[in-house]
C-alpha positions, 0 to 999 in steps of 0.5 A, spaced: 592 755 343 589 755 349 584 750 351 580 756 351 577 762 348 579 769 351 573 771 346 569 771 341 567 774 334 560 773 331 560 775 323 566 774 319 565 779 314 571 784 313 571 788 320 570 781 324 576 777 320 581 783 321 578 784 328 579 777 330 587 777 326 588 783 329 586 780 337 591 773 335 596 777 333 596 781 341 596 774 343 589 773 345 585 766 343 579 768 339 572 764 337 570 764 330 562 764 329 559 765 322 552 763 321 554 760 314 559 755 317 563 754 311 565 761 311 569 759 317 572 754 315 574 758 309 577 763 313 581 757 317 584 754 311 586 761 311 588 767 313 587 764 320 591 758 318 596 757 324 594 762 329 591 762 335 584 762 333 579 756 332 572 756 329 566 754 332 558 750 328 553 752 333 551 756 338 553 752 343 560 750 341 561 757 340 559 758 348 563 752 350 569 754 348 570 761 351 573 761 358 568 765 364 566 771 364 565 769 357 565 775 352 562 774 345 562 780 339 558 781 335 560 783 328 553 783 324 548 788 321 546 793 326 537 794 328 534 787 329 540 782 326 542 784 333 537 783 337 536 776 334 542 774 335 542 776 342 535 771 343 539 766 340 545 766 346 541 768 352 539 760 353 546 758 354 549 765 357 551 765 365 551 771 370 556 775 369 558 773 361 558 780 356 555 781 350 559 787 346 556 789 340 561 792 335 556 794 330 554 802 327 548 801 332 544 806 334 544 809 341 537 808 342 539 800 342 544 800 346 540 804 352 534 798 352 540 793 351 544 794 356 538 796 362 534 789 357 540 785 359 543 787 366 536 785 368 537 777 365 544 778 370 548 780 362 553 785 361 552 789 355 558 793 351 556 797 344 561 799 342 563 804 335 570 801 332 572 805 327 578 806 322 575 801 317 578 793 313 585 796 315 584 800 322 581 793 324 586 789 322 592 793 324 588 797 330 582 801 330 579 807 334 574 802 339 569 807 344 566 803 348 560 804 353 554 801 355 554 797 363 562 799 367 562 793 370 564 790 363 569 794 362 575 791 366 573 784 363 574 787 356 579 793 357 585 788 356 583 786 349 580 793 347 586 797 349 591 791 346 588 792 340 586 798 339 591 804 335 596 808 340 598 815 341 604 817 342 607 819 349 612 824 351 617 820 350 615 818 343 612 812 344 606 808 341 604 807 348 597 811 349 591 806 347 585 810 342 580 806 346 578 807 353 571 807 357 566 812 354 560 812 359 553 808 361 548 805 356 549 807 349 553 813 350 559 808 346 554 808 340 552 815 341 560 817 340 560 813 334 556 817 331 557 823 332 564 821 330 561 819 322 557 825 322 563 830 323 566 825 318 561 826 313 563 834 315 571 833 314 569 829 307 564 835 304 568 841 306 575 838 303 570 836 296 568 844 296 574 846 295 576 841 290 570 844 287 573 851 288 580 849 286 576 844 279 571 849 277 573 856 279 581 856 278 580 851 273 586 847 275 588 840 273 586 834 278 594 833 278 595 841 280 590 840 286 594 833 288 600 837 289 596 842 294 593 837 298 600 834 298 602 840 300 597 840 306 600 834 309 605 837 312 601 844 316 596 844 321 591 841 316 593 834 317 589 829 317 588 821 314 582 825 309 586 830 307 591 824 306 587 820 302 584 826 298 592 827 295 594 819 293 586 819 290 587 824 286 594 821 284 592 815 282 590 814 274 587 809 270 590 808 262 594 815 265 587 819 266 585 821 273 581 816 276 577 821 279 574 824 274 571 818 271 567 816 278 560 819 277 558 825 282 554 821 286 554 819 293 552 814 297 551 813 304 549 808 311 545 812 314 550 815 320 550 821 318 542 822 318 542 820 325 547 825 328 543 830 324 536 828 326 539 827 333 542 834 333 534 836 331 531 832 337 536 835 342 536 842 340 543 842 338 544 847 331 549 842 328 549 845 321 555 843 317 554 837 319 546 837 316 548 841 310 553 834 309 548 830 309 544 833 305 549 835 299 550 828 299 542 826 297 543 832 292 549 828 289 544 823 288 539 827 285 543 826 278 538 826 272 534 832 275 541 836 275 543 835 268 537 838 266 538 844 271 545 845 268 542 846 261 534 849 264 538 855 269 543 858 268 547 862 273 553 867 273 559 866 268 565 863 273 571 868 273 577 869 278 581 874 276 585 874 283 592 872 285 591 864 284 596 862 290 593 867 295 585 864 294 589 857 294 591 859 302 584 862 303 581 855 301 586 852 306 584 857 311 577 856 309 577 848 310 581 849 317 575 854 319 569 850 317 573 843 321 574 847 327 566 850 327 565 842 325 568 839 331 565 845 335 558 842 333 559 835 334 562 836 341 556 840 343 551 835 341 556 829 345 555 835 351 548 836 351 546 828 350 551 827 356 547 832 360 539 828 357 542 822 357 545 822 364 552 819 362 560 821 366 563 823 359 571 825 359 571 829 353 578 830 352 579 822 353 574 822 348 579 827 343 584 822 344 580 816 341 579 819 335 587 821 335 589 815 331 586 809 328 579 812 326 576 816 320 577 822 322 584 823 325 587 829 326 593 833 328 588 838 332 585 833 335 591 833 340 589 841 341 581 838 343 584 834 349 588 840 351 582 845 350 577 840 355 583 838 360 583 846 360 576 846 362 572 841 362 566 844 362 568 849 355 561 850 353 564 850 345 571 849 343 571 856 338 570 859 346 578 856 348 584 860 346 587 856 341 581 855 336 578 862 338 586 864 335 586 859 329 579 862 327 581 869 327 586 868 324 582 864 317 577 869 318 579 873 311 580 868 307 574 864 309 569 870 308 573 871 301 573 863 299 565 864 301 564 870 297 567 867 291 564 861 290 556 866 291 559 870 286 560 864 281 554 860 282 559 855 286 555 851 292 559 851 298 553 848 303 558 847 309 564 852 308 557 856 307 554 854 313 560 854 318 561 861 317 553 862 318 553 858 325 560 861 326 557 869 325 551 867 329 554 863 335 558 870 336 552 874 334 550 878 341 542 880 339 540 876 333 533 877 330 529 872 334 526 878 338 521 878 331 520 872 330 517 870 337 513 876 336 511 873 331 509 866 335 506 871 340 501 875 333 499 868 330 498 863 336 499 867 342 505 862 344 508 868 348 515 872 348 520 874 354 523 881 355 529 884 355 526 889 361 524 882 365 527 876 369 528 870 365 523 866 365 517 871 365 512 870 359 508 875 356 503 875 352 499 882 347 493 883 343 497 885 337 490 886 333 486 889 338 481 882 335 484 877 340 484 875 347 488 876 353 489 868 353 496 865 352 498 859 349 502 854 354 509 855 354 513 850 351 520 848 347 521 842 343 
């Protein structure tokens, strides 16, 4: 073991432990630290035994164990605990040392911490880490942002431990980790990743619900469909695990059917939706995915409502195999819309915060290791390689053609679900966004007239240049004074 460690990791929960083991397996020497030292001792005598991992029982010994510039990665609860630990570290750090926040922190916190620590001569990195327990151990997707001066120092470690994508020779050499951008850009991209994850999971659940409640299929029959989809353009980690979940039996019965239908959430999907509202980006599918979880939590009310409020009787008389293919097309189309909305949000944030981002590179960071990894992320990279200034993924020729092909089945799924009273919040929201985005003349002209009528908020005219605003005295009782023109 080296006399001094290459990096320290603070926090020995699941992700922290597995990242340390991953780093050690790649030849790095790591110092492990936890607020409760008995967890460090247990780790050193257990999973870390015989590996290039040492423990620290104090902040002083933690800092003293590291080679310069010191690199300390925090894997602690987001929010105040991160600030508290940084405050403990600062008196012991030197100029040029690096503090890395690897938790699910809000990007605004990373914006602030980057600036605050830079003023003290400390380099801050806010990095998203995705892949769960297995990813942390075997190779996660890593999305670092913050102070660019830190990147050369952490790059060898991060790229060594990250998941890999095959190069042109079929070798796993391309790391699912690259520098994202300044300040909170890394945590922003991780936040959007989690938002897309919410959407992906919900549209899969909606496909499952259609097969279960409209087609009357058993868990085994649905599992066979998902197993088949694993070999198609829908191939993804979430499709794979769905097939595994549906196949899992307890006492000979599918375990999934014994699980209560109330979903939990940790908040990153909500952060994505709230940020989209702040930035004025229509993130409709991910928003509906968050609300679907909220609705699922109203289980006692839903049980009562199921008896008190009746919808249509479920009736399906069509071609079952053809409708399953329609569901596949609907899932594929909704997935494209989800990514299109997510990347639109990232692009707007880059403009708002003056971040310099490579969208194709972001797609490749998500290609392996993370929860939303899927085959068509290669196509997203290609789309941005072809046009780095692409406004929306739906305008790329590859995705435009896929959506055109999927449209008939997608529309049939939404129509069939509606006629049978089956909720499809995300698949239908995706279709509404798609139709709205491709509509040249939306009814916002009437909306602007309404705003001007009751609030003198003004409007623009088709027959006048953009940027000129007008007010009409609609009732004859108002005046000619208009309200200030502004957009939230």
